[in-house]
C-alpha positions in Angstrom: 0.0 0.0 0.0 1.4 3.4 -1.0 1.3 5.9 1.8 1.2 9.6 1.7 4.7 10.1 3.0 6.4 7.5 0.9 8.6 8.4 -2.0 8.6 6.4 -5.3 11.6 5.6 -7.5 14.8 3.7 -7.5 16.1 5.4 -4.5 19.2 6.5 -6.5 17.9 9.7 -7.8 16.2 11.3 -4.8 12.5 12.0 -4.1 9.9 13.9 -5.9 6.5 15.4 -4.9 4.1 12.4 -4.6 1.1 14.6 -4.4 2.0 16.2 -7.7 2.5 12.8 -9.3 -0.8 11.7 -8.0 -2.6 14.8 -9.1 -1.1 14.7 -12.7 -1.6 11.0 -13.1 -5.1 11.2 -11.7 -6.4 14.5 -13.2 -4.7 14.2 -16.7 -5.6 10.7 -17.2 -8.1 10.3 -20.1 -9.6 7.2 -18.5 -12.3 7.7 -15.8 -10.7 7.3 -12.3 -11.9 7.6 -8.7 -10.8 6.8 -5.2 -13.2 5.2 -2.7 -13.1 4.3 1.0 -12.8 0.5 1.4 -14.8 0.6 4.6 -17.7 2.9 3.7 -17.5 2.4 -0.1 -18.0 6.2 -0.5 -16.3 8.1 -3.3 -13.5 10.2 -1.9 -12.1 11.7 -5.2 -12.9 11.6 -8.9 -11.2 12.9 -12.1 -12.7 14.9 -14.9 -12.9 11.9 -17.3 -15.2 10.0 -14.8 -17.4 13.0 -14.3 -17.9 13.5 -18.0 -18.3 9.8 -18.8 -20.8 9.1 -16.0 -22.8 12.3 -16.5 -22.6 13.5 -12.9 -21.3 16.8 -11.6 -18.2 16.6 -9.5 -20.3 17.4 -6.4 -22.9 14.7 -7.2 -20.1 12.1 -7.8 -18.5 12.8 -4.4 -21.8 12.1 -2.7 -22.1 8.6 -4.3 -21.5 5.2 -2.9 -20.1 2.4 -5.0 -23.5 0.8 -5.0 -24.9 3.8 -6.8 -22.7 3.1 -9.8 -23.9 -0.5 -10.1 -27.2 -2.0 -11.4 -29.1 -3.8 -8.6 -28.1 -7.2 -9.9 -24.4 -6.4 -9.8 -24.2 -5.1 -6.2 -23.6 -8.6 -4.7 -20.8 -9.2 -7.1 -19.3 -5.8 -6.2 -19.6 -6.5 -2.4 -18.0 -9.9 -2.8 -15.0 -8.4 -4.7 -14.5 -5.7 -2.0 -14.8 -8.3 0.7 -12.2 -10.5 -1.0 -9.9 -7.5 -1.4 -10.1 -6.8 2.3 -9.7 -10.3 3.5 -6.8 -11.3 1.3 -5.2 -7.9 1.8 -4.6 -7.5 -2.0 -2.7 -4.5 -3.3 -3.8 -4.7 -7.0 -7.2 -5.7 -8.3 -8.9 -5.9 -11.7 -11.8 -7.3 -13.5 -14.9 -6.7 -15.7 -18.1 -5.3 -14.3 -21.3 -3.6 -15.3 -21.8 0.1 -14.2 -24.8 2.4 -14.4 -24.6 6.0 -15.6 -26.6 8.8 -14.2 -29.1 8.5 -17.2 -29.6 4.8 -16.4 -27.5 3.5 -19.2 -25.8 0.2 -18.4 -22.2 0.0 -19.6 -19.5 -2.7 -19.4 -16.2 -1.7 -17.9 -12.8 -3.0 -17.2 -11.4 -2.0 -13.8 -7.9 -1.8 -12.5 -7.3 -0.9 -8.9 -4.5 -0.2 -6.5 -4.7 0.1 -2.7 -3.6 3.5 -1.5 -3.8 5.6 1.7 -6.0 8.7 1.2 -6.2 11.2 4.0 -5.4 8.6 6.5 -8.0 6.2 5.1 -7.5 2.9 3.5 -8.8 3.4 0.0 -8.6 2.0 -3.6 -7.8 4.0 -6.6 -9.7 2.7 -9.6 -9.1 3.3 -13.3 -12.1 2.5 -15.5 -12.1 1.6 -19.2 -15.5 1.5 -20.9 -15.6 -1.6 -23.1 -19.3 -1.5 -23.9 -18.8 -0.6 -27.5 -16.2 -3.3 -27.9 -18.4 -6.0 -26.4 -21.4 -5.0 -28.5 -19.4 -4.9 -31.7 -17.9 -8.3 -30.8 -21.4 -9.8 -30.4 -22.8 -8.4 -33.7 -19.9 -8.4 -36.2 -17.7 -11.4 -37.0 -15.6 -9.1 -39.1 -14.4 -7.1 -36.1 -14.3 -10.1 -33.7 -10.5 -10.2 -33.4 -10.2 -6.4 -33.1 -12.8 -6.3 -30.3 -11.1 -9.1 -28.4 -7.7 -7.4 -28.6 -9.3 -4.1 -27.7 -10.5 -5.6 -24.4 -6.9 -5.8 -23.2 -6.6 -2.3 -21.8 -3.2 -0.7 -22.2 -1.1 -0.2 -19.1 -0.3 3.4 -18.2 3.0 4.6 -16.7 4.2 8.0 -15.3 7.6 9.5 -15.4 9.3 12.8 -14.6 12.7 14.3 -15.0 14.1 17.5 -13.6 15.5 19.8 -16.2 19.0 19.8 -14.8 19.2 16.0 -14.1 20.0 13.1 -16.4 18.0 10.4 -14.6 14.2 10.2 -14.9 11.9 9.1 -12.1 9.8 6.2 -13.2 6.8 4.5 -11.5 6.9 0.7 -11.4 4.6 0.4 -14.4 7.1 2.2 -16.6 9.6 -0.7 -16.1 6.9 -3.2 -17.1 6.1 -1.2 -20.2 9.7 -0.9 -21.2 10.5 -4.5 -20.4 13.3 -3.5 -18.0 14.3 -4.8 -14.5 13.8 -1.9 -12.0 16.7 -3.3 -9.9 19.3 -3.1 -12.6 18.0 -0.5 -15.1 18.7 3.2 -14.5 16.5 5.5 -16.7 19.2 7.8 -17.8 18.9 9.7 -21.1 21.3 7.4 -22.9 19.7 4.3 -21.6 16.4 5.7 -22.7 17.8 6.4 -26.1 18.9 2.7 -26.3 15.3 1.7 -25.4 13.9 3.6 -28.4 13.6 2.0 -31.8 16.4 3.2 -34.0 13.9 4.9 -36.4 12.2 6.8 -33.6 15.2 8.1 -31.6 14.9 11.5 -33.3 12.0 12.2 -30.9 14.6 12.5 -28.1 16.6 15.2 -29.9 17.1 18.5 -28.2 15.2 20.2 -31.1 12.1 18.2 -30.4 12.3 18.6 -26.6 12.9 22.3 -27.0 9.7 22.6 -28.9 7.9 21.9 -25.7 8.7 25.4 -24.6 6.4 26.7 -27.3 3.7 24.0 -27.4 3.9 23.2 -23.6 2.8 19.6 -24.4 2.9 17.2 -27.2 1.5 13.7 -28.1 3.3 11.2 -30.2 3.6 7.4 -30.7 6.9 5.5 -31.0 8.4 2.1 -30.7 10.6 0.7 -27.9 12.7 -2.4 -27.7 12.5 -4.6 -24.6 15.5 -6.5 -23.2 14.1 -9.6 -24.9 14.1 -7.8 -28.2 10.4 -7.4 -28.4 9.1 -4.3 -30.2 6.3 -2.5 -28.5 4.3 0.6 -29.5 3.6 3.3 -26.9 1.8 6.5 -26.9 3.2 9.4 -24.9 2.0 12.8 -23.7 4.9 15.0 -22.6 4.5 18.3 -20.8 6.7 20.9 -19.2 6.4 21.4 -15.5 6.8 25.0 -14.4 8.1 26.3 -11.1 8.2 29.8 -9.6 8.2 32.7 -11.9 7.0 30.4 -14.8 10.4 28.8 -15.3 10.4 25.2 -16.5 11.8 22.9 -13.8 10.9 19.5 -15.1 9.5 17.4 -17.9 6.8 14.9 -17.1 4.9 12.4 -19.2 2.3 9.7 -19.3 3.0 6.7 -21.4 0.6 3.9 -22.5 1.4 0.6 -24.1 -0.6 0.6 -27.4 1.1 -2.5 -28.9 -2.2 -4.4 -28.9 -4.0 -1.4 -30.3 -1.5 -1.2 -33.1 -1.9 -4.9 -33.8 -5.6 -4.5 -33.7 -5.4 -1.5 -36.0 -3.5 -3.6 -38.5 -6.1 -6.3 -38.3 -8.9 -3.8 -38.7 -7.0 -2.3 -41.6 -6.7 -5.7 -43.3 -10.4 -6.4 -42.7 -11.3 -2.9 -43.9 -9.3 -3.2 -47.1 -9.8 -6.9 -47.9 -13.4 -7.7 -46.9 -15.9 -8.2 -49.7 -18.5 -6.2 -47.8 -18.7 -2.4 -48.1 -17.6 -0.5 -45.0 -18.4 3.1 -44.3 -16.7 4.8 -41.3 -18.0 8.2 -40.3 -18.6 10.6 -37.4 -21.9 11.4 -35.9 -22.1 14.7 -37.7 -21.3 13.0 -41.0 -18.5 15.6 -41.5 -16.0 12.8 -42.1 -16.5 9.6 -44.1 -14.1 6.8 -45.1 -15.0 4.1 -47.7 -13.1 0.8 -48.2 -12.4 -0.5 -51.7 -15.4 -2.8 -51.6 -17.7 0.2 -50.9 -16.0 2.0 -53.9 -16.7 -0.9 -56.1 -20.3 -1.4 -54.8 -21.3 2.2 -55.2 -19.5 2.7 -58.6 -17.6 5.8 -57.5 -13.9 6.4 -57.5 -12.1 7.4 -54.3 -11.5 10.8 -55.9 -15.2 11.2 -56.6 -16.0 10.2 -53.0 -13.5 12.7 -51.6 -14.9 15.5 -53.8 -18.4 15.3 -52.3 -19.3 16.6 -48.9 -20.0 13.7 -46.6 -23.6 14.7 -46.1 -24.1 14.9 -49.9 -22.5 11.5 -50.3 -24.9 9.8 -48.0 -27.9 11.4 -49.4 -26.8 10.3 -52.9 -27.2 6.7 -51.8 -31.0 7.3 -51.4 -33.3 5.8 -54.0 -36.0 8.4 -53.2 -37.5 9.6 -49.9 -36.0 6.6 -48.1 -32.5 7.2 -46.8 -31.9 4.5 -44.2 -28.1 4.8 -44.3 -28.0 8.5 -43.5 -30.7 8.1 -40.9 -28.6 5.5 -39.0 -25.6 7.9 -38.9 -27.8 10.7 -37.8 -29.5 8.7 -35.1 -26.3 7.2 -33.9 -28.0 4.0 -32.6 -27.2 0.4 -33.4 -29.5 -0.9 -36.1 -29.8 -3.2 -39.1 -32.1 -3.8 -42.0 -32.5 -3.9 -45.7 -32.7 -1.0 -48.1 -32.1 0.0 -51.7 -29.3 2.3 -52.6 -28.5 3.9 -56.0 -25.1 3.4 -57.7 -23.4 6.2 -59.6 -24.6 4.7 -63.0 -28.3 5.1 -61.8 -28.8 1.4 -61.1 -30.4 0.3 -57.8 -29.1 -2.5 -55.6 -30.5 -4.1 -52.5 -28.3 -4.3 -49.4 -28.4 -5.5 -45.9 -26.9 -2.9 -43.5 -25.5 -3.2 -40.0 -24.8 0.0 -38.2 -22.6 0.1 -35.0 -22.2 3.4 -33.3 -19.1 4.4 -31.4 -16.8 1.5 -32.3 -14.3 4.1 -31.3 -15.2 7.3 -29.5 -17.1 9.4 -32.1 -16.5 6.9 -34.9 -19.4 4.9 -36.3 -19.4 1.8 -38.5 -21.8 0.8 -41.2 -21.4 -2.5 -43.1 -23.3 -3.0 -46.4 -23.8 -6.4 -48.0 -25.1 -6.6 -51.5 -28.0 -9.1 -51.5 -29.4 -8.1 -54.9 -28.7 -11.5 -56.5 -30.0 -13.3 -53.4 -33.2 -11.4 -53.4 -33.7 -11.9 -57.1 -33.0 -15.6 -56.7 -35.5 -15.7 -53.8 -38.1 -13.9 -56.0 -37.4 -16.4 -58.8 -37.8 -19.2 -56.3 -41.1 -17.8 -55.1 -42.3 -17.3 -58.6 -41.2 -20.8 -59.5 -43.2 -22.1 -56.5 -46.2 -20.1 -57.6 -45.9 -21.5 -61.1 -45.6 -25.0 -59.6 -48.7 -24.5 -57.7 -50.5 -23.0 -60.7 -49.3 -25.8 -62.9 -49.6 -28.8 -60.6 -52.3 -27.9 -58.1 -54.5 -25.7 -60.2 -53.4 -26.5 -63.8 -55.3 -28.3 -66.5 -53.0 -31.3 -66.4 -53.4 -34.3 -64.1 -50.1 -34.7 -62.1 -49.4 -37.8 -60.1 -46.5 -39.6 -58.5 -46.4 -43.5 -58.6 -44.2 -46.1 -57.0 -42.6 -48.9 -58.9 -45.8 -51.0 -58.8 -47.9 -48.1 -60.2 -49.5 -47.2 -56.9 -50.4 -43.5 -56.4 -48.3 -41.6 -53.8 -49.5 -38.1 -54.8 -52.2 -36.7 -57.1 -52.8 -33.0 -57.9 -56.1 -31.1 -57.2 -56.9 -31.1 -60.9 -58.0 -34.7 -60.6 -61.5 -33.6 -59.5 -62.4 -31.3 -62.4 -60.9 -33.7 -64.9 -62.0 -37.1 -63.6 -64.4 -36.3 -60.7 -62.2 -38.0 -58.1 -60.7 -36.2 -55.2 -56.9 -36.7 -54.8 -57.4 -38.7 -51.6 -59.5 -41.3 -53.6 -56.4 -42.2 -55.6 -53.8 -42.5 -52.8 -52.7 -46.1 -52.3 -54.6 -47.4 -55.3 -53.1 -48.8 -58.5 -53.2 -46.6 -61.6 -53.6 -49.6 -63.9 -56.9 -50.5 -62.4 -58.4 -47.3 -63.9 -57.1 -48.0 -67.4 -59.4 -49.6 -70.1 -58.7 -53.4 -70.3 -57.9 -53.1 -74.0 -55.3 -50.5 -73.3 -53.8 -51.8 -70.1 -51.3 -54.3 -71.4 -49.7 -51.7 -73.7 -49.4 -49.1 -70.9 -47.9 -51.6 -68.5 -45.3 -52.4 -71.2 -44.5 -48.7 -71.4 -44.3 -48.3 -67.7 -41.9 -51.3 -67.3 -39.3 -49.5 -69.5 -38.9 -46.7 -67.1 -36.3 -48.6 -65.2 -34.0 -48.2 -68.2 -35.4 -45.0 -69.9 -35.9 -41.9 -67.8 -38.8 -40.4 -69.9 -41.5 -42.1 -71.9 -44.3 -40.5 -73.9 -47.2 -43.0 -74.0 -49.8 -43.5 -76.7 -53.3 -42.1 -75.9 -55.4 -44.5 -73.8 -58.7 -44.7 -72.0 -59.0 -43.9 -68.3 -62.1 -44.4 -66.1 -63.7 -41.3 -64.4 -65.8 -41.2 -61.3 -69.0 -41.9 -63.3 -67.6 -45.0 -65.0 -67.1 -43.3 -68.3 -63.9 -43.6 -70.3 -61.8 -40.5 -71.0 -59.0 -40.4 -73.5 -55.7 -39.1 -72.0 -52.2 -38.6 -73.2 -49.5 -39.2 -70.6 -45.8 -38.5 -70.2 -43.9 -40.5 -67.4 -40.5 -39.5 -65.9 -38.5 -41.6 -63.5 -37.4 -39.3 -60.7 -36.4 -41.9 -58.0 -33.0 -40.3 -57.9 -34.5 -37.1 -56.7 -35.1 -37.3 -52.9 -37.8 -34.6 -53.1 -39.8 -36.8 -55.5 -38.7 -40.4 -55.0 -41.1 -41.8 -57.6 -42.4 -41.8 -61.2 -44.0 -38.5 -62.2 -46.9 -38.9 -64.6 -48.4 -35.9 -66.4 -51.7 -36.6 -68.2 -53.9 -34.4 -70.3 -57.6 -35.1 -71.2 -57.8 -35.3 -75.0 -61.3 -36.9 -75.2 -62.8 -34.0 -77.1 -59.8 -33.9 -79.4 -60.1 -37.6 -80.2 -63.8 -37.2 -80.9 -63.3 -34.1 -83.0 -60.3 -35.4 -84.9 -62.3 -36.9 -87.7 -64.5 -33.9 -88.0 -61.5 -31.6 -88.0 -59.8 -33.7 -90.7 -62.9 -33.4 -92.9 -63.2 -29.7 -92.2 -59.5 -29.3 -93.2 -60.1 -31.2 -96.4 -63.1 -29.0 -97.2 -61.1 -25.9 -96.4 -58.3 -26.9 -98.7 -60.8 -27.6 -101.5 -62.5 -24.3 -101.0 -59.2 -22.5 -101.1 -58.2 -24.1 -104.3 -61.5 -23.3 -105.9 -61.5 -19.7 -104.6 -58.5 -18.8 -106.7 -57.1 -16.7 -103.8 -53.7 -16.0 -102.3 -54.0 -16.0 -98.5 -51.5 -14.4 -96.2 -50.9 -13.9 -92.5 -49.2 -10.6 -91.6 -47.6 -9.9 -88.2 -47.8 -6.1 -88.3 -45.6 -5.5 -85.3 -42.7 -7.5 -86.7 -43.6 -6.8 -90.3 -43.5 -10.6 -91.0 -45.7 -12.1 -93.8 -46.5 -15.8 -94.2 -48.1 -16.7 -97.6 -50.2 -19.6 -98.6 -49.5 -21.7 -101.7 -52.0 -19.7 -103.7 -49.6 -16.8 -104.1 -47.3 -18.9 -106.3 -50.1 -20.6 -108.1 -52.0 -17.4 -109.0 -49.3 -14.8 -109.4 -46.2 -16.9 -110.1 -44.1 -15.6 -107.2 -42.4 -17.8 -104.7 -43.8 -17.4 -101.2 -40.4 -17.2 -99.4 -40.5 -13.5 -99.0 -41.6 -12.5 -95.4 -41.5 -8.7 -95.7 -44.6 -6.7 -96.6 -42.6 -4.4 -98.8 -41.7 -7.3 -101.2 -45.3 -7.8 -102.4 -46.1 -4.0 -102.3 -43.6 -3.4 -105.1 -45.6 -5.5 -107.5 -48.7 -3.3 -107.3 -49.2 -1.4 -110.6 -47.3 1.9 -110.5 -50.4 3.9 -111.2 -52.3 2.3 -108.3 -49.5 1.9 -105.7 -49.7 5.4 -104.0 -53.5 5.1 -103.6 -53.4 1.5 -102.4 -50.7 2.2 -99.8 -52.4 5.3 -98.5 -55.7 3.4 -98.1 -53.9 0.6 -96.3 -52.1 2.9 -93.9 -55.4 4.7 -93.1 -57.1 1.4 -92.4 -54.3 0.3 -90.1 -54.4 3.5 -88.1 -58.2 3.8 -87.9 -59.1 1.7 -84.8 -62.8 1.5 -86.1 -61.9 -0.4 -89.2 -61.8 -4.2 -88.9 -62.3 -5.1 -92.6 -61.0 -3.3 -95.6 -61.6 -4.1 -99.3 -59.9 -2.6 -102.4 -59.3 -3.3 -106.0 -56.1 -2.6 -107.9 -53.9 -3.9 -110.7 -51.1 -6.3 -109.8 -48.2 -7.4 -112.0 -47.6 -11.1 -112.2 -44.2 -12.8 -112.3 -44.6 -13.3 -116.1 -45.4 -9.6 -116.7 -49.1 -9.9 -117.1 -51.2 -7.3 -115.3 -54.1 -8.8 -113.2 -57.0 -7.0 -111.6 -57.2 -8.2 -108.0 -59.6 -7.8 -105.1 -57.7 -7.2 -101.8 -59.7 -8.1 -98.7 -57.9 -7.7 -95.3 -59.2 -8.4 -91.7 -57.4 -6.6 -88.9 -56.8 -8.0 -85.4 -56.3 -5.2 -82.8 -55.2 -5.2 -79.2 -57.3 -3.6 -76.4 -56.0 -0.2 -77.3 -57.2 -0.5 -80.8 -53.8 -0.9 -82.3 -53.5 -3.2 -85.3 -51.1 -6.0 -84.4 -52.0 -8.7 -87.0 -53.9 -9.0 -90.2 -55.2 -11.9 -92.4 -55.7 -11.0 -96.0 -56.4 -12.4 -99.4 -55.6 -11.4 -103.0 -58.1 -12.7 -105.5 -57.5 -12.5 -109.3 -60.8 -11.0 -110.7 -59.5 -10.2 -114.1 -61.6 -12.8 -116.0 -64.6 -12.1 -113.8 -64.4 -8.3 -114.5 -63.9 -8.9 -118.3 -67.0 -11.2 -118.4 -69.0 -8.8 -116.4 -68.1 -6.0 -118.8 -68.9 -8.1 -121.9 -72.3 -9.1 -120.4 -73.1 -5.5 -119.7 -72.2 -4.4 -123.2 -74.3 -7.3 -124.7 -77.3 -6.4 -122.6 -77.0 -2.8 -123.8 -76.9 -3.9 -127.5 -79.7 -6.3 -127.1 -81.8 -3.6 -125.5 -81.0 -1.3 -128.5 -81.7 -4.1 -131.0 -85.0 -5.0 -129.3 -86.1 -1.4 -129.2 -85.1 -0.7 -132.8 -86.6 -3.8 -134.3 -89.8 -4.1 -132.3 -91.6 -1.6 -134.5 -90.7 -3.5 -137.7 -91.9 -6.8 -136.3 -95.1 -5.3 -134.9 -96.5 -4.2 -138.3 -96.8 -7.6 -140.1 -97.8 -9.2 -136.8 -100.7 -6.7 -136.4 -101.8 -7.4 -140.0 -101.8 -11.2 -139.4 -103.9 -10.7 -136.3 -106.4 -8.5 -138.3 -106.7 -11.0 -141.1 -107.4 -13.8 -138.6 -110.1 -11.7 -137.1 -111.7 -11.2 -140.6 -111.8 -14.9 -141.3 -113.1 -15.8 -137.8 -115.7 -13.1 -137.3 -117.0 -12.1 -140.7 -118.6 -14.1 -143.7 -116.4 -14.1 -146.7 -116.7 -15.5 -150.2 -114.1 -18.0 -151.4 -112.4 -15.3 -153.5 -112.2 -13.1 -150.4 -110.9 -15.9 -148.3 -108.2 -16.7 -150.9 -107.1 -13.1 -150.9 -107.1 -12.9 -147.1 -104.9 -16.1 -147.0 -102.5 -14.6 -149.5 -102.2 -11.4 -147.5 -101.7 -13.5 -144.3 -98.9 -15.5 -146.0 -97.3 -12.3 -147.2 -97.4 -10.8 -143.7 -96.0 -14.1 -142.2 -93.1 -14.1 -144.8 -92.4 -10.5 -144.0 -92.4 -11.3 -140.2 -90.1 -14.2 -140.7 -87.6 -12.1 -142.7 -87.6 -9.5 -139.9 -86.8 -12.2 -137.3 -83.9 -13.5 -139.4 -82.5 -10.0 -139.8 -82.7 -9.4 -136.0 -80.9 -12.7 -135.4 -78.2 -11.9 -137.9 -77.7 -8.4 -136.4 -77.4 -9.9 -132.9 -74.7 -12.4 -134.0 -72.8 -9.7 -135.8 -72.6 -7.6 -132.6 -71.1 -10.5 -130.7 
């Protein structure tokens, strides 16, 4: 136990002010420290770091008991530790505990304590290291596991001082441990201290560097030391001038901390930061400083230069795909969190990421890890879509799906069995499929089924299958051996009801034959035109009627054969018909040049198929050669006109002799005549008849001449 009146050091260099050492070591220490009475557990003294960290005022802290700094569940543990310290008369203590701040926050701490005498009281001086962040980071991130484990090893702190006019420094005992020197044999002279420094860092002991303290009053730096065993250690030092009366420097004092483990940890973190495939963003709470690893650069599509040119706030907001900005909100809130969000790359594409945000992995430094799960989400969506398709095809599809064992017994049947056959799936389970097959077809199907031990897939000929009403339905079946698939472990049979197709096959065949006959007799060239792709499929009539081969699939190829005088008009009418959503059928006539050079008059009839927006997407058309028909029609019209003219012109000539003959007949019939009179009447009748006959011959000859 260190007493108030004891001096510390090797004994070879004199004494120094213990109270000054205590005050400097205690007050300047960046770690929370306090002194408490071992008997009453009351706080006797506290440094600024503890006041700031635990959120009490100094006055409030000095009125606390150790129990006030513990959660209720931790008090028995604390009391047991103090009791052990008292009973075993320990001088140094340490361990991990849970403390409670003024705001109720529970933190994990690492304690190191030394027994001292304080104002005549037996007390313990405690140095506290908050390891809450390290523990939380260790629990939540495998990437930082090694760093967090190393960070739990709190660095030792040593204190030294040297009078300006003396060569030997005064070291506390911890200094010898840090430097790896034996306090009984090592004298901390300036030269010995130089020998402890790494060769590359000895410039820090030059007079120029030390003289700079007069201007800066204190300085912080890191350097390497070499232990007696040759081990290289990293330490961090804060060096200050100590002033005496009249403001004259009288001594140099310093606090040194072994940061070897921290350096190792930093190297590990640097390796993780640079080599991990996940994107890492380090930033402050105010987002005024951001750092991205190479994986983040690649993920976001920016270069390091582009990232450095943006303000940190702007960079985080650029990651947003809209109003959502989960990454920036995590930095702004400064609270641990995780989730899934979308972020936008510099090329405008969006990716889906999982984010894990850890605040204060180091004081004021936050960590955000992003994992690109775009492919995984897309694969999951594909899997869900596949499962939905499977349900739609198997459970709700039109096909009958079943799984059979090697004997043909049903192990599974899809829900479609009821609408197709009238059986519920449960009525098939355990029954043999061959019992439902028509006796005349059964042997053939059993033969197909037996081959599945050698052939994985067999397409069976249509056969008859009994439904729930005892009627026979024609089905077509494909069987696949999937015994090698543990998820199936059976033979999958997929069957489709083709009863109507079988019954209608004959009628369809006859209909097709009639259709072919009609097409031949119709003397038409039929085509199917995919307007969207401008792809034309011609029937055989195109070659038979017009002489062109039907291997041209572009509409422009047959347009060019329209007679030059008709082409502009025809194409204009066709374009108008396509664009007018109210036109379903269009008919036109134009001249068309055949392959042999003849010009045919054709009737073009086209039927349009339109989508729900009225846009023409397909058309079925026909070109009919009506040249002969038109010529015959014109001839008949001309003949009718001539005949009308002949009949009108000749009717008056034929009417005169006919009227005379009718009058002579009336004289003979209704009036008495002598024989001489009768003879004259007959001569006149014969004369009129001869004249009438001559007129008819002339009409006939005139008609034949016009033809």
